[in-house]
Structures are given as C-alpha cells and as structure tokens.
KEKEGU-254521 format. One line per 4 residues: number of its first residue (from 1); their letters; for each residue x, y, z of N, C-alpha, C. Coordinates in Angstrom, 2 decimals, decimal comma, padded with zeros to 5 digits. Example, Ala and Ser with C-alpha at 12.3 -4.5 7.8 and 13.67 -1.06 7.14 Angstrom:
2
1) as) 013,19:-005,69:007,80:012,30:-004,50:007,80:013,20:-003,30:007,80  012,85:-002,25:007,08:013,67:-001,06:007,14:012,90:000,03:007,87
This chain:
199
1) xxxx) 112,13:024,99:039,58:112,88:026,22:039,37:112,77:027,10:040,59  113,94:027,48:041,14:113,94:028,35:042,32:114,52:029,73:041,97  115,24:029,88:040,87:115,81:031,18:040,53:115,34:031,52:039,08  114,85:032,73:038,95:114,29:033,18:037,64:114,85:034,56:037,30
5) xxxx) 115,34:034,72:036,11:115,84:035,99:035,59:115,05:036,40:034,40  114,37:037,54:034,46:113,60:038,04:033,34:114,21:039,36:032,93  114,82:039,37:031,77:115,56:040,60:031,40:115,90:040,55:029,86  116,36:041,74:029,37:116,81:041,76:027,98:118,19:041,17:027,86
9) xxxx) 118,90:041,05:028,98:120,28:040,49:028,93:120,42:039,52:030,14  119,57:038,53:030,17:119,65:037,57:031,29:120,98:036,85:031,23  121,81:036,97:032,30:123,14:036,38:032,28:123,14:034,90:032,38  124,08:034,26:031,71:124,21:032,80:031,84:124,63:032,47:033,25
13) xxxx) 123,88:031,65:033,91:124,18:031,27:035,30:123,64:029,88:035,55  124,50:028,97:035,80:124,05:027,58:035,99:123,10:027,48:037,18  122,01:026,84:036,95:120,98:026,70:037,98:119,87:027,77:037,93  120,06:028,74:037,11:119,04:029,81:036,99:118,28:029,69:035,71
17) xxxx) 116,97:029,79:035,77:116,14:029,77:034,58:116,04:031,15:034,06  116,27:031,32:032,73:116,38:032,65:032,16:115,31:032,88:031,08  114,71:034,05:031,14:113,79:034,51:030,07:114,37:035,81:029,50  114,81:035,74:028,27:115,46:036,94:027,64:114,56:037,43:026,50
21) xxxx) 114,62:038,75:026,30:113,91:039,30:025,15:114,62:040,53:024,65  114,38:040,91:023,37:115,02:041,98:022,70:114,68:043,29:023,34  115,59:044,28:023,28:115,26:045,59:023,77:114,24:046,29:022,86  114,02:045,75:021,68:112,98:046,28:020,79:111,62:045,91:021,26
25) xxxx) 111,54:044,90:022,14:110,29:044,51:022,69:109,81:045,48:023,79  108,60:045,26:024,21:108,06:046,09:025,32:108,60:045,50:026,63  109,45:046,22:027,34:110,02:045,71:028,60:108,99:045,53:029,70  107,79:046,11:029,49:106,74:045,90:030,48:106,30:044,43:030,57
29) xxxx) 106,64:043,62:029,51:106,22:042,27:029,54:106,87:041,48:030,68  107,97:042,06:031,29:108,61:041,35:032,41:107,63:041,14:033,54  106,78:042,12:033,85:105,84:042,00:034,91:104,69:041,06:034,44  104,36:041,10:033,20:103,31:040,13:032,70:103,78:038,69:032,82
33) xxxx) 105,08:038,46:032,62:105,65:037,12:032,77:105,52:036,65:034,24  105,79:037,58:035,16:105,61:037,22:036,62:104,24:036,76:036,86  103,24:037,50:036,32:101,88:037,20:036,56:101,43:035,88:035,91  102,15:035,49:034,86:101,78:034,23:034,17:102,28:032,96:034,82
37) xxxx) 103,17:033,12:035,85:103,67:031,92:036,53:102,57:031,28:037,35  102,46:029,96:037,28:101,45:029,29:038,01:101,65:029,46:039,50  100,59:029,25:040,26:100,63:029,45:041,70:101,66:028,43:042,32  101,71:027,27:041,79:102,64:026,26:042,30:104,09:026,67:042,14
41) xxxx) 104,43:027,07:040,85:105,79:027,46:040,61:106,17:028,78:041,23  105,19:029,69:041,29:105,47:031,01:041,97:105,84:030,78:043,43  105,15:029,81:044,08:105,41:029,52:045,45:106,78:028,83:045,71  107,46:028,36:044,66:108,75:027,72:044,77:109,90:028,68:044,50
45) xxxx) 109,62:029,82:043,91:110,72:030,76:043,56:111,30:031,38:044,81  112,64:031,37:044,88:113,33:032,04:045,99:114,14:033,26:045,52  114,56:033,26:044,24:115,37:034,36:043,70:114,67:034,88:042,43  114,51:036,22:042,32:113,90:036,76:041,12:114,71:038,04:040,69
49) xxxx) 115,12:038,01:039,43:115,73:039,21:038,87:114,77:039,68:037,71  114,44:040,99:037,75:113,49:041,56:036,83:114,11:042,83:036,18  114,20:042,83:034,86:114,60:044,04:034,16:113,44:044,56:033,36  112,98:045,77:033,68:111,72:046,27:033,06:111,91:047,70:032,53
53) xxxx) 111,14:047,98:031,43:111,02:049,34:030,90:109,72:049,38:030,14  109,28:050,57:029,78:108,01:050,74:029,15:108,19:051,37:027,81  107,93:050,62:026,72:108,16:051,14:025,37:106,96:052,01:024,89  105,79:051,52:025,15:104,58:052,31:024,69:103,65:052,53:025,85
57) xxxx) 103,19:053,80:025,89:102,32:054,15:027,04:101,05:053,32:027,05  100,65:052,89:025,86:099,38:052,13:025,80:099,54:050,62:026,02  100,82:050,20:026,14:101,06:048,77:026,37:100,60:048,33:027,74  099,91:047,20:027,82:099,41:046,74:029,14:100,56:046,27:030,03
61) xxxx) 100,47:046,66:031,30:101,43:046,19:032,29:100,97:044,95:032,99  099,68:044,76:033,07:099,09:043,69:033,89:098,25:042,74:032,97  098,20:041,45:033,39:097,33:040,53:032,75:096,32:039,94:033,80  096,56:040,24:035,07:095,70:039,75:036,11:095,29:040,90:037,01
65) xxxx) 094,22:040,66:037,80:093,74:041,71:038,68:094,13:041,48:040,12  094,73:040,34:040,43:095,10:040,11:041,83:096,34:040,89:042,23  096,70:040,81:043,48:097,86:041,55:043,97:099,15:041,04:043,26  099,88:041,97:042,72:101,08:041,63:041,93:102,17:041,08:042,78
69) xxxx) 102,57:039,80:042,50:103,63:039,20:043,21:103,21:038,44:044,49  101,91:038,51:044,82:101,46:037,92:046,07:101,66:036,43:046,10  101,76:035,76:044,94:101,94:034,33:044,93:103,42:033,90:045,09  104,31:034,91:045,19:105,73:034,56:045,35:106,02:034,45:046,84
73) xxxx) 105,42:033,50:047,44:105,43:033,42:048,92:106,76:032,95:049,52  107,63:032,40:048,72:108,95:031,91:049,22:110,08:032,84:048,80  109,78:033,95:048,11:110,78:034,80:047,54:111,64:035,45:048,65  112,92:035,29:048,63:113,76:036,01:049,63:114,79:036,93:049,00
77) xxxx) 114,95:036,86:047,67:115,93:037,74:046,99:115,23:038,32:045,76  115,15:039,67:045,72:114,62:040,39:044,60:115,62:041,39:044,05  115,94:041,27:042,79:116,83:042,21:042,08:116,00:042,88:041,01  115,64:044,12:041,22:114,77:044,86:040,33:115,55:045,95:039,61
81) xxxx) 115,45:045,97:038,28:116,24:046,92:037,46:115,28:047,60:036,45  115,37:048,94:036,48:114,67:049,80:035,46:115,76:050,37:034,59  115,86:049,87:033,39:116,91:050,30:032,48:116,61:051,59:031,78  117,61:052,33:031,27:117,38:053,57:030,58:116,86:053,35:029,12
85) xxxx) 115,67:052,87:029,05:115,04:052,65:027,77:113,53:052,86:027,99  112,83:052,93:026,89:111,37:052,94:027,00:110,76:054,20:026,37  109,57:054,46:026,86:108,74:055,58:026,34:109,32:056,92:026,69  109,71:057,66:025,70:110,39:058,95:025,96:109,67:060,10:025,24
89) xxxx) 108,36:059,93:024,97:107,60:060,96:024,28:106,37:061,32:025,05  105,38:061,86:024,38:104,17:062,27:025,06:103,55:061,09:025,79  103,17:061,33:026,99:102,58:060,28:027,85:103,62:059,64:028,73  104,85:060,19:028,74:105,93:059,55:029,49:105,54:059,57:031,00
93) xxxx) 104,99:060,66:031,48:104,62:060,76:032,91:103,67:059,62:033,29  102,70:059,34:032,44:101,73:058,27:032,73:102,42:056,94:032,74  103,31:056,68:031,83:104,05:055,40:031,83:104,96:055,31:033,06  105,55:056,42:033,40:106,43:056,47:034,57:105,68:056,03:035,81
97) xxxx) 104,49:056,64:036,00:103,70:056,38:037,19:103,21:054,93:037,22  102,80:054,35:036,13:102,33:052,98:036,07:103,39:051,98:036,40  104,58:052,19:035,77:105,66:051,21:035,99:106,22:051,35:037,41  106,38:052,51:037,94:106,90:052,62:039,28:105,84:052,08:040,32
101) xxxx) 104,55:052,31:040,08:103,54:051,81:040,97:103,53:050,25:040,97  103,73:049,64:039,80:103,73:048,20:039,75:104,99:047,64:040,48  106,13:048,32:040,29:107,33:047,88:040,98:107,17:047,92:042,49  106,57:048,99:042,98:106,34:049,12:044,39:105,36:048,11:044,92
105) xxxx) 104,33:047,81:044,13:103,38:046,82:044,53:104,05:045,45:044,68  104,95:045,16:043,76:105,69:043,87:043,77:106,53:043,83:045,07  107,27:044,86:045,36:108,09:044,87:046,56:107,24:044,66:047,82  106,15:045,46:047,89:105,26:045,33:049,07:104,74:043,88:049,25
109) xxxx) 104,29:043,28:048,19:103,64:041,98:048,30:104,57:040,84:048,53  105,86:041,00:048,29:106,85:039,97:048,65:107,57:040,29:049,94  107,21:041,37:050,56:107,91:041,82:051,81:107,95:040,78:052,90  106,89:040,01:053,13:106,93:039,07:054,30:108,04:038,06:054,26
113) xxxx) 108,38:037,63:053,03:109,47:036,59:052,93:110,79:037,17:052,46  110,84:038,47:052,04:111,98:039,06:051,40:113,11:039,30:052,42  114,32:038,89:052,09:115,49:039,12:052,92:116,57:039,98:052,24  116,58:039,95:050,92:117,64:040,68:050,17:116,98:041,45:049,01
117) xxxx) 117,11:042,73:049,00:116,52:043,64:048,04:117,56:044,51:047,38  117,60:044,42:046,05:118,47:045,25:045,26:117,68:045,97:044,15  117,76:047,28:044,12:117,03:048,05:043,08:118,05:048,94:042,36  118,08:048,80:041,06:118,89:049,66:040,23:117,94:050,31:039,23
121) xxxx) 117,63:051,55:039,41:116,65:052,23:038,59:117,22:053,48:037,93  117,41:053,39:036,65:117,89:054,51:035,86:116,80:055,43:035,41  115,54:054,97:035,61:114,36:055,73:035,25:113,14:055,11:035,95  112,08:055,88:036,05:110,77:055,37:036,52:110,76:054,74:037,88
125) xxxx) 111,62:055,23:038,78:111,58:054,88:040,19:112,43:055,90:040,92  111,82:056,47:041,92:112,51:057,66:042,53:112,64:057,52:044,04  113,35:058,50:044,62:113,63:058,42:046,05:112,31:058,35:046,88  111,35:059,20:046,56:110,09:059,20:047,33:109,37:057,85:047,20
129) xxxx) 109,46:057,20:046,07:108,89:055,89:045,94:109,46:054,91:046,93  110,80:054,85:047,09:111,42:053,94:047,99:111,17:054,35:049,45  111,08:055,62:049,71:110,78:056,08:051,07:109,39:055,57:051,49  108,50:055,48:050,51:107,14:055,04:050,76:107,10:053,54:051,14
133) xxxx) 107,92:052,75:050,51:107,87:051,32:050,65:108,79:050,76:051,77  109,82:051,45:052,13:110,78:050,96:053,11:110,18:050,59:054,45  109,19:051,31:054,99:108,59:050,87:056,28:108,00:049,46:056,22  107,50:049,09:055,01:106,85:047,77:054,94:107,86:046,66:054,71
137) xxxx) 108,89:046,92:053,89:109,82:045,86:053,51:111,06:045,83:054,37  111,41:046,95:054,99:112,72:047,13:055,66:112,95:046,24:056,90  111,99:046,03:057,83:112,26:045,34:059,06:112,83:043,93:058,91  112,53:043,23:057,84:113,02:041,80:057,73:114,20:041,69:056,77
141) xxxx) 114,65:042,77:056,18:115,77:042,68:055,21:117,09:042,40:055,91  117,84:041,53:055,28:119,26:041,26:055,69:120,27:042,06:054,85  119,87:042,42:053,65:120,74:043,27:052,78:119,85:044,20:051,97  120,38:045,40:051,72:119,68:046,39:050,92:120,64:047,18:050,03
145) xxxx) 120,36:047,22:048,77:121,15:048,06:047,84:120,25:048,82:046,95  120,31:050,16:046,97:119,46:051,01:046,17:120,33:051,95:045,37  120,28:051,82:044,06:120,93:052,76:043,12:119,94:053,42:042,28  119,57:054,65:042,64:118,48:055,40:041,93:119,05:056,59:041,16
149) xxxx) 120,28:056,47:040,76:120,90:057,54:039,90:120,29:057,51:038,56  119,62:058,57:038,16:118,96:058,61:036,85:119,98:058,55:035,73  119,51:058,03:034,57:120,38:057,96:033,37:120,84:059,40:033,05  122,14:059,46:032,77:122,72:060,79:032,50:123,99:060,67:031,62
153) xxxx) 124,40:061,75:031,06:125,62:061,77:030,22:126,85:061,62:031,07  127,84:060,90:030,59:129,05:060,73:031,38:129,68:062,09:031,75  130,17:062,19:032,95:130,80:063,39:033,43:129,87:064,46:033,93  128,55:064,19:033,92:127,58:065,20:034,33:127,10:064,85:035,76
157) xxxx) 126,85:065,86:036,56:126,22:065,65:037,86:124,75:065,43:037,70  124,21:064,54:038,48:122,76:064,27:038,42:122,28:063,87:039,79  121,02:064,23:040,08:120,43:063,86:041,35:120,81:064,85:042,48  120,29:064,55:043,71:120,46:065,44:044,83:121,07:064,65:045,97
161) xxxx) 122,22:065,05:046,54:122,81:064,37:047,67:121,86:064,30:048,84  120,93:065,22:048,92:119,92:065,19:050,03:119,05:063,95:049,91  118,80:063,51:048,66:117,98:062,30:048,48:118,73:061,09:048,97  120,01:061,04:048,68:120,82:059,91:049,17:120,79:059,89:050,72
165) xxxx) 120,93:061,04:051,33:120,92:061,10:052,80:119,55:060,71:053,37  118,51:061,14:052,70:117,14:060,79:053,15:116,89:059,29:053,18  117,30:058,63:052,10:117,16:057,21:052,02:118,04:056,47:053,01  119,27:056,93:053,20:120,16:056,33:054,16:119,53:056,45:055,59
169) xxxx) 118,99:057,58:055,90:118,36:057,78:057,22:117,14:056,84:057,38  116,38:056,69:056,32:115,19:055,82:056,34:115,63:054,34:056,53  116,72:053,98:055,90:117,22:052,62:056,04:117,70:052,35:057,48  118,29:053,35:058,05:118,72:053,17:059,47:117,54:053,06:060,40
173) xxxx) 116,48:053,73:060,08:115,26:053,66:060,90:114,46:052,41:060,75  114,29:051,95:059,50:113,35:050,86:059,20:114,04:049,51:059,03  115,33:049,46:058,74:115,97:048,25:058,37:116,89:047,75:059,51  116,30:047,33:060,59:117,03:047,04:061,81:117,74:045,64:061,79
177) xxxx) 117,39:044,83:060,77:117,92:043,48:060,75:119,07:043,32:059,69  119,55:044,40:059,13:120,57:044,34:058,12:121,88:043,74:058,74  122,47:042,83:057,94:123,71:042,16:058,38:124,98:042,87:057,79  124,72:043,89:057,00:125,81:044,68:056,42:125,23:046,08:056,17
181) xxxx) 126,04:047,07:056,11:125,46:048,44:055,89:124,78:048,52:054,52  123,65:049,22:054,47:122,96:049,37:053,21:123,81:050,19:052,23  123,69:049,83:050,97:124,39:050,57:049,87:123,33:051,39:049,15  123,42:052,72:049,31:122,34:053,59:048,80:123,03:054,80:048,12
185) xxxx) 122,55:055,08:046,94:123,03:056,22:046,19:121,90:056,73:045,30  121,63:058,04:045,34:120,63:058,68:044,52:121,14:059,83:043,66  122,44:060,04:043,72:123,03:061,16:042,99:124,42:060,79:042,46  124,86:061,54:041,53:126,21:061,37:040,99:126,87:062,72:040,87
189) xxxx) 128,00:062,90:041,55:128,70:064,16:041,47:129,46:064,25:040,20  129,57:065,47:039,64:130,39:065,66:038,48:131,88:065,54:038,88  132,72:064,86:038,07:134,15:064,74:038,41:134,79:066,14:038,51  135,69:066,24:039,45:136,34:067,55:039,64:137,28:067,85:038,49
193) xxxx) 137,41:069,07:038,17:138,28:069,51:037,08:139,66:069,84:037,70  140,75:069,59:036,88:142,07:069,95:037,35:142,22:071,42:037,75  141,33:072,27:037,11:141,41:073,70:037,40:140,91:073,98:038,79  140,11:073,03:039,36:139,52:073,25:040,70:140,62:073,47:041,74
197) xxx) 141,75:072,87:041,56:142,83:072,98:042,50:143,40:074,40:042,59  143,14:075,21:041,57:143,74:076,52:041,52:142,78:077,58:041,87  141,57:077,18:042,27:140,52:078,17:042,65:140,74:078,67:044,06
C-alpha cells in the first residue's frame, strides 16, 4: 500500500487504501490510526490523506510516545484536513491546542521527504501555526496549498486579509523549490451588495 486515506468520507479511488469512519466517531482516531501502522508499511507510504477532528476533550490523540509520523520516511504527499466538527463546548481551547500541535508535529516529522503539502483547516489550525512550521517544511516543497478559512455562515466575512498576506510572504521566503505558485487563503470576504454600487 502506497496511498492511504483516513477520513469520514474517504473517496473511492482505485489504487488507494481507504479507512472511513462515521462523523459520530471521534475524529482524533485518524492520528491514532497513523501511529498504529507498522514500521514496514509506514516506510512504504508515499501519499497520505488525513481528515481529523476532536469530539471529546478527554479522548486520547496518541497511542505511542515516539515522534508522530517519523516512520513515514517515504511520504512525499500529505493532504491534511480539519473539518468543521468536534468539541464545541467547555475545554474547546485545550482540544484545539492538542489537535493543532499533533498536526504540526506530523508535518515537521515528514518534512525531509515531503514534496506536496495541502492543508484545509476549518478549525483547530491557524495562520501562526503554519508560520511556525513553514521554515522546516518549505525548502523542499514542490507544491503548497493552504486553506485556513475558518468555518463560517455563507455570505459572512471571516478571517483577516493580513493573515493571507503573511503566509504568502512566508511561502515566498521559505518555499524556494515550488514548481507552481502557492495557493494560500486565510480569509473570506463578504460578497458585495448591489447597494454598494450606489454608495
């Protein structure tokens, strides 16, 4: 197995091994599945798609104490998704910090072999998080796509254009081997109203 998709909606794709689970489950198990892969099979993976969220703040994120993802020594494509689901009550900040830290640890530990990184985070991963990790992962990347627009109601503005600019500037600085322009967005502008033309 060279391609693995771990998600609540793992798409049918010939040649890709899929692990799907219900949204009623704890999405943190995605990272536990990564840790459960044997060293032999982990070393053969080249493509990994991970969809994660945190349902309960007390749910364990880890099953091992070693560096998360360090056994994925051949991984060159990582598609990481934080879906708009999970723990939304007391303790959310703690769950947020744990899940984002684990995602960043995974990115850092696969950086030596990684060539393609895509992150779509509707929650629990922020601009400053990616600014922290780009110096480590950026120099060897051939493609980079970051969508950090937080979950929001349709038609509403969310995020800060300055965050988009900061990440774009960081990509220009640290990602010198890109073969196409990085696709980066951290904000969503509200659609203009027809009345705006009359202001």
